[in-house]
N, C-alpha and C positions, 0 to 999 in steps of 0.2 A: 649274631647281628641283632642290634636292638630293634624293638618294635617301634612302629611309628607313634609319634606323640603329638598331642594338640596343645598349642601354646597360645597365650594372649599377647598380642603385639603391644609393646611399650608405647608406640606412637598412636595408632588408630584405635587401639583397644579391641580389635576384632580377633577372632580365632584364626590361627593358621596351623598347618600340619607340617611336621618335620618327618620325612619318610625314612625308612631304614637305610636306604642308599645315601641319604643326606648325612645321617649320623656317621656312616663309614667314611665319607669324605672329610667331615670335620675332624675325625680322629686321625686321618691320614696326614692332614696338614697342621694338626695340633692347634686347633682353635675350638672354643666352646660353641655349642649351638647358638644361633642368633636369637635375640630377644625382639627383633623387629620382623614383621611379615615381609614377603618378597616385594610387594609394591612399595612399601615404605622404605625398604632398603634401596630400591631403584631411585626413588625420589631423592633420597639422601645423596646418592652417588652423583646423580645428574646435577645437583645443586653445587657440586664442586668442579664443574666443567665450564670454562669460559668460552662463550661462543659469539653472542650478539652485541657485546659492548664495543663501541668504537668511539674513542675519545681523543681529542687533540691535546697534546701535551709535549713536554720536552723530555728527551732521554736524560736520566739522572747521572749519566757518566760522560757522554760527549756533548750534551746540551743541544743537540739538533732537534728541530721540530719533528715529531713523529705522530703516527696513529697508534693507539694502544688499547688493549682490553681494559686497562685500569686508568681512571682519571688522575689528575694531578694531585688530588687531595688524599691519596692513599698514604698510609703510615710507612710502608716499605718502599724502597727505591724501585724504579722501573727502567729497564735498559732496552734500547733498540736491539734488534736481532743481532746486528754485527757486534755490538758491545757485549751482549749476553754470552755469545759463543766465543768471545775472544779470551786471551790469557791475561787480560788486564785486571782480573779479579779471581778470587778463589773462595768457593763456598766454605772451606774450612776456616777462613778468617773470621767467620761468625760463630764459631764453635762455642758451646756452653756446657758447663758441668751439669750432670743430672742432679736435680734438687729433690731430695727425698721428702721434703716438707710441702711440696706442691704436686698437684695431679700432673700426669703425663701430658694431657691435652692442654693444660695451661702453659706448660713449658714449650710445647710444640707451637702454640699460638705466639708466644713471645719470640721464638726463633723466626717464625713466619713474618713478623713485623719488621725484621731487620735484613733478611736475605733478599737480594735483588730478584725481581720477577721479569720474565721476558714480555715484551710489549705485545706481540702477536705470534701465534704458532703458524708461521708460513715458511715452508721449507722448499728450497730450490725452485722458486717461482719468479716469474718476470712480469712486471707491470700488474701487480696484484696488491696494491696498497690497502684497499678497503676489503680485505678478506681475512678469514681466520680458520685455523685448523685445516690447512690445505697443504698438498704436496705436489710438486712437479706440475704446476699450472702456469698458464700464460694468458695475459690480457683478460683478467676476470675482475668482477666487481660485485661486492656483497654476496660472495660465494662462501658458504660455510660448510665445514666438514666434508671435504671433497679431495679428489686427486686425479692427476693426469688429464686435465681439462684445458680447453682453449676457447676463449671468447664465450664464457659462461657468466650469467648475470642473475642476481636476485634469486639464487637457488640454494638448495640444501641437499647434501649427500648425493652429488652427481659425480660419476666416475667414468673415466675414459670417454669423454663426450666433447662435442664441439658445437658452438653456436646454439646455446641453450638459454632461455629466458624463463624466469618464474616457474621453476619446476623442482620436484623433490623425488629422490630415489630413482634416478635414471642411471643406466649402465649402457655404455656403447651406443649412445644416441646422437643424432645430429638434427640441427634446424628444427627445434621443438619449442613449444610455448605452452605454459600452464598445464603440464602433464605430471602425473604421479605414478610411480611404480611401473616404469617401462624399460624394456631391454631391447637392444639391437635394432632400433627403429629410426626412421628419418621422416622429417616433415610431418610431425604429429602435433595436433593442437587440441587443447582442452580434453585430454583423454586419460584413462586410467587402465593399468594392467594390460598394456599392449606389448607384444613381443614379435620381433622379426617382421615388422610391417612398414608400409610406406604410404604416405599421403592419407592419413586418417584424421578425422576431426570429430570431437564429441563422441568418442567410441569407448566402450568398456569391454574388457575380456576379449581381446582380439589376438589371433595368432596367424602368422604367415599370410597376411592379407594386405590389400592395397586398394586405394581409391574408395574409401568408405566414409559415410557421414551419418552421425546420429544413429549408431547401430551397436549391437552387443552380441556376445557369445558367438563370435565368428571364427571359423577355421578355414584357411586357404580360400578365402573369398575375395571377390573383386567387384567393383562398381556396385556397391550396396548403399542405398539411400534410404534412411529410416527403416532399416531392416528389410528392404525390398530389393530384389535383384533387378538391375537395369542393364541395358546394353551400354557400351562405351559412349555412344553418341547421346543416348538418353541421359546418362549420368552427367556428362559434360554440360549438357544443356540446362539441367535442373540446378547444377552447382553455380551456374551464372546468376541464379536468383538469390544465392546466399550472400549476404552482405555483412561481413564481420567488421567493417569499418565504422558502422554505426553503433554507438554505445547502447542505444535503446534496443537495437536488434540483438546485440550481444547478450544483454541481460535476459531476453526472451529465450535465446538458444540455451543459456545456462539453466534456466528453469525447466526447459524441455529435457535437457540431459539429466537433471535431478529426477525427473519422473521416469526416464528411461532406466535409471539404476533401480528404481523400485519395482519395475515390471520385468526386469531381467533376473535370471537365476545366478546365484553366487556359490562357488565352491566353499565348503566350510573353512578351507585354508588354501593359501597360495604357496604350494610347496612342490619341489622337484627333487627326485632322487633321494627320498627320505626313508629311513628305516627306524621304526620304533621311536618316533619323535613327535612332540607337540609344539605348536607355536604358530607363527605366521611369517610369510616371506622368507622361507628357508630353502636352501639348496645343498645337496651333497652332505647330508647330515645324518648321523647315526646315534641312537641311544641318547637323545637329548630331551629335556623337559622344559617347557615354557620359555622357549627362545624366540627372538624376533629379529627380522631384518639381517639375517646372518647366513654364512655359508662355510662349508668345510669344517663342521664341528663334529666332535666325537665325545660322548660321555660328558655333556655339559648341561647346566641348569641355570635358568633365570639370566640368560645372557642377551645383550642387546647390541646390534650393529657390530658384529664380529666377523672377521674374514680369516678364519683359521684358528682353532683353539681345541685343546684336548684336556680332559680331566679338570674342568674349571667350573666355577660357580659364581654367580653375581658379578660378571664382568661386563662393563659398559664401554664399548668402543675400544678395540684393541686386538692383539694377536698374541696368544700366550698358551703355555702348557703349565698346568697345575697353578692356576690363579684363583684368588678369592677376594671378593669385594674390591674391585679395581674400577676406578673412573679414569679412563683413557690410559692405556698402557700396553706394553708388549713389544712385538716385532723381534723375533728370535729371543724370546725371554721365557723364564721359567721360575716357578716358586715365588710368586709375588703375592703379597697379602696386604689388604687394608691400605691401599695406596692410590695416589692420584697423579696423573701426568708423569708417568715413569716409562721411559723408552729411550732408545732401542737397546737390545742386548743387555738387559738387566736381569739379575737373578738373585734369589735369596735375600729379598728386602721386605721390610715390614714397616708400615706407618711412615711412608716416605712420600714426598711431593717434588715434582719437577727435577727428578734426578735422571742422569743419562749415563749409559754404558758403565754401570757400577754394579757392585755385588756386596752382599753381607753388610747391609745398612739397616739401622733401626732409628726411626724418628728423624730422618734427615731431609733437608730441603736444598735444592739447587746444586747438588754435588755432581761432578763429572769425572768419570774414570777413577773413582775412589772405591775403597773397600774397608770394612771393619771400622765403621764410624757410627757413633750414637750422638744425636743432636749436633751433627756436623763435627764432632770432636774425634780425632784419630786415636784408635786403640790398637794394640797388638791383637793378633787372632785369639790368643789365650785370654786376654782381658775382655775382649768382646764377647766371647762365648760364655764367660763366667758372669758378665754383667747383665746380658739380655734376659736370662731367666729371672734374675732379681727384679728387673723392671716390670716384667709381666706380673709377677707376684704383687709388686707395689701398686700396679694399676687396679688390681682386684681389691687390695686392702684400702686404697685411697682413690676411689673412682671419681671421675668428673661428673658433675650434675649440672644439666643445662637449665635454662631459664624456665622451662616447663616441668622440671623435676624428673626428666628422663635420665637414667643412670648409664654411664659409659664405662664399663670395665674392659679388660683386654678382650679383644674379639669384635668390638663394635667399631664401625667405620667412623671417620671424623664427624663431629656434630655439624649440622648445617649452619648453626649460628657462628661458627668459627671460619666458615668459608671465605676466602678473599674475593669471591665472585658475588655480586649482588644477585639475589634470587631471581629477579625479573630479567636478568641478562644471561641466565643459564637455561639449558634445556629442561630444567625442572619446571619452569614456568610453562613450557610448551605442553608437557604431559600431565602436570599436576598444577593447573593454574590457580593462583591465589590473587586476591585483591591486595592492594598496598596495605590496608589496615590488617588483613588477615596475616600477611607475612610479618609485619612489624610486631603484631601481638605474639607471634611465636618466636620472636627474637631474631628473625632473619634480616639480613641487610637488604634494603630496597633502594634503588637509585632511579629517580625520575628520568624519563627519556631525555637524551641529549639533543634538545631542539635548537640549541645554539642561537636562541633568540631570533629565529627566522621570522621575518615579517611577510605574511601571506600577501602576494600580489595578484593571484588569480583564484577566485572562488570556484568551487566545483560547479555550481549552477551556471557560471559564466563561460564554461568551456563549450566550444562547438560540439555538437553531437557526433559529427563525422570526422574521421582522420584527414580527409581531403581538405577540410577547412581549418586544420591546425597549422599555424604558421611557424616558421623556423624560430621566431622570437620566443616561442614557448620555453626554449632552453634557458632563457634569462629570467623566467618567472619562478616564483615560489608558489607551488600549487597546493591548494588546500586538500587535505585528506577527507574523503567523504564521511569518515567516522568522526572527524573533528575532535579527536582525542577523548571521545566519550565511551570507548570500548575498553576491554581489559586485554588488549592484544599488542601491547607495547607501541601503540599508535604514536607516531612522531608529530601528528597534527598537520604536518606539511612536508612536501618533498619536491625534489627537482627532477626534471627529465634530462638525463645525460645524452650527449650527442649520438652515441652508438645505439641507444635505446630508441630515440626518435627515428633514426634511420631504419631500424627494424620495423617499427610500426608503419612507416610510410611505404617501405618496400613490400611488406606482406598485406598492406591495406587492413591493418588491425586498429581497432578503436583504442584511444588513449586511456590508460587506467585512471581510475578515480580514487584508488586507495594507495597509501604509502607502502613501501616494500614490506614492512613488518606486518601490516594488516593483510597483505596479499599472502604472506607466508602462513598466517593463521588460517586463511581460507583453505589453503592446501592441507593443513593439518586436519581440518574437519573431514577431508576426503579419505583419510586413513582410519583404519579400525584401531581401537585402543590397544595399548600394550597390556593386555589382560586376556584371560581365558575364562569362558563360561561353558558349563556342560549343557548341551542342547541336543534336541532330537531333530532328525531330518524332516524338513517341511514338505517333502514330496508326498502327494496324496492327501495332504491335510485339507482343512476347510479353507485355507488361504488360496483362493482361486485366481489370483492375479495372473499367474503364469500357467499355461496349459501344456502338458507334456506332448511331445511330438511322437514318441514311441512308447511301447509297453515296457515297463521295468520289471525287475525280478520279483517284486512284491505284488505284481498284478494290479487289481483295482483297489487293493487295500493301502492303507497308509504305510509308509516305510518306517520300520522300527529301529533303524540304525541310529546310534548316538555317537557323539564326538565332543571334543574340546575345540571351541572356536573363539576367535577374537571378536566376533560379532555379538554385541550384547543382546539379551533377551528382548529389550524394548525396541530393537532396530526394526524398521519397516521392511527391510530387505528379505528376499527369499533365499534361504540357506539350504543347500542340498549336501548330502553325504557324497563321498567320492564316487560310489557306484552309480547313484542316480544322476549326478552331475555329468559323469562321463558318458552315460547313456544318451543324454540330451546334446552335449557339446562334443562333437567329434568330427 
């Protein structure tokens, strides 16, 4: 086994380490070691995933008006879901011969400009026109990257949930608003990391609890108000003084909650049933390195938002065995490399995009139930197996060079500058934000927010403070976003209040929002820890005296010497404990 090696990233010019196990994996799947560091590889993959672009246009096949990820000025045709999945077209009709005088990526880009793209990735869902990357959903709006939901709005990565507004990373939750990283809970408001709980507001790190307000680090607790135990009658009485219908009050509660997070203790990682693994938000995972927001992983590295994977590396959103550098793919799939949007039941494919139920493909786009194709051209098995090695050699002899001088030989994922998705409409902008000037300077596509020339009819300052004073006519207004388009958060400058949304605010006596959905999503992103790991030491017993331990720990009066990998950056004001010290305090 090779020894670990330190390399310099082509993109950020920083050092990164390739471990011996990594070398073994690359040899197994027959790719060279990467020339980009893990974070830059992640950014590159995310930039190839379409999520937040919603544009009015016509289907280029049936001509009906549709909502699509891609606007009408794209070079390639865009089909509605019904047409894209129909037998009215065949991806092999766009086949092209391999040109040995051009780089592979140039030829792939040319193919991409001709093959029809699907308008939105919405599967088996009802009344979900303004959604994307969802499965088996009903009555949802501006829901992104989700599945098996009903009545969910303005949310991201919500699964098996119902009646959710403005939330991210929820699983099996109901009747919740502005929550992040919660599981199996109901009637939760403005809370983070809540599990199996009921009726909690402005709470952090709560398990098996109910009827709690502005509290943290709770286990099997009830009637807790600002971390103080009350009787049922006392709690009900004091909660009558809490008025979430006032926007002024709500801002004060949010500020108080921010301070609560600083004075609470945080486990170095949110993980359950983990064996020999590092990352954040992991469950049922074994022998994994630097993985995030995933479950049921084994022997994986640098994976993000995965539900079931084995022997894989650099996979973003998918389910796969033996996968490498994938942006959205999998579901009963295996041996996928360097591909985007390839699912389900695909195997043995390389450098492909938007292919379905296919096998043995190289450099193909939009194929369905096909095999032994290169650049969408059909070959025999013998021809295919002979030609693919020649192409990989050609990629090394004649590499693609992007606008910044970065070199793409065989083994590199698709260049960001060739992505059909504008950078600011991809999750790349969420986790690696750039200004418009920065993106364009790097050769990336940038598309100004689709504001549809909305004329603002209601200024933020003119809105009544309290929800009880908001009239039904607000549904006909175009409300100004409080950011007024001056942020870097995809601000749409203005937004509308949809009927079901207003009903929710009225029923729950919740203040009307002053931010557009995109800016509200960015607010939630700030509540999540970065997709990165830092080596840190446990803060228990340190000079940081914001939190006072309740019990004596194994290290006595001395500082804890345990160290760990955590997604909380060193400059974070939060108090981070190792697993031993955290479990001593929170149990």
